[in-house]
C-alpha positions in Angstrom: -30.6 -15.7 -34.7 -29.4 -17.8 -31.8 -31.8 -18.4 -28.9 -30.6 -17.4 -25.5 -29.9 -19.9 -22.8 -31.7 -19.6 -19.5 -29.4 -18.6 -16.6 -29.9 -21.8 -14.5 -29.1 -23.9 -17.6 -26.0 -21.8 -18.3 -24.9 -22.2 -14.7 -25.2 -26.0 -14.9 -23.3 -26.1 -18.3 -20.6 -23.9 -16.9 -20.2 -26.0 -13.7 -20.0 -29.2 -15.7 -17.5 -27.7 -18.1 -15.3 -26.3 -15.4 -15.4 -29.6 -13.5 -14.1 -31.5 -16.5 -11.4 -29.0 -17.3 -10.5 -28.6 -13.6 -10.2 -32.3 -13.1 -7.8 -32.7 -15.9 -5.9 -29.5 -14.9 -5.4 -30.6 -11.3 -4.1 -34.0 -12.4 -1.7 -32.6 -14.9 -0.4 -30.2 -12.2 -0.1 -33.2 -9.8 1.9 -35.2 -12.4 4.3 -32.2 -13.0 4.6 -31.5 -9.2 5.5 -35.2 -8.5 8.4 -35.0 -11.0 9.6 -31.7 -9.7 9.5 -32.8 -6.1 11.2 -36.1 -6.9 14.0 -34.3 -8.8 14.3 -31.9 -5.9 14.8 -34.7 -3.4 17.4 -36.4 -5.5 19.3 -33.2 -6.1 19.1 -32.4 -2.3 20.5 -35.8 -1.3 23.1 -35.5 -3.9 24.1 -32.1 -2.5 24.2 -33.4 1.0 26.3 -36.4 0.2 28.8 -34.5 -2.0 29.4 -31.9 0.7 30.2 -34.2 3.7 33.0 -32.6 5.7 33.5 -35.1 8.4 34.4 -38.8 8.3 31.9 -39.7 11.0 28.9 -38.3 9.1 27.0 -41.6 8.8 27.8 -42.8 12.3 27.2 -39.6 14.2 24.3 -39.4 16.6 22.2 -42.3 18.0 18.7 -43.7 18.0 16.8 -45.5 20.7 13.2 -46.4 21.4 13.1 -45.2 25.0 10.8 -42.3 24.2 8.5 -44.5 22.2 8.4 -47.1 25.0 7.5 -44.5 27.5 4.7 -43.2 25.2 3.4 -46.8 24.8 3.3 -47.2 28.6 0.9 -44.2 28.8 -1.6 -46.0 26.6 
């Protein structure tokens, strides 16, 4: 016959076990998610650059630091 395990000991054993399994599981999901997101970014940019309809796509718009300079003056 197998002796029973006291509830507090069972809680500690369960917490340690789930911590080890959870740690590995989270990092496996993180590794998979990194690849999926990276592939998504590459596919997205590929879609954008293969569906350009105007010749001035890369030169359209402008950028200046005037907003940034005004924000720095407030500091």
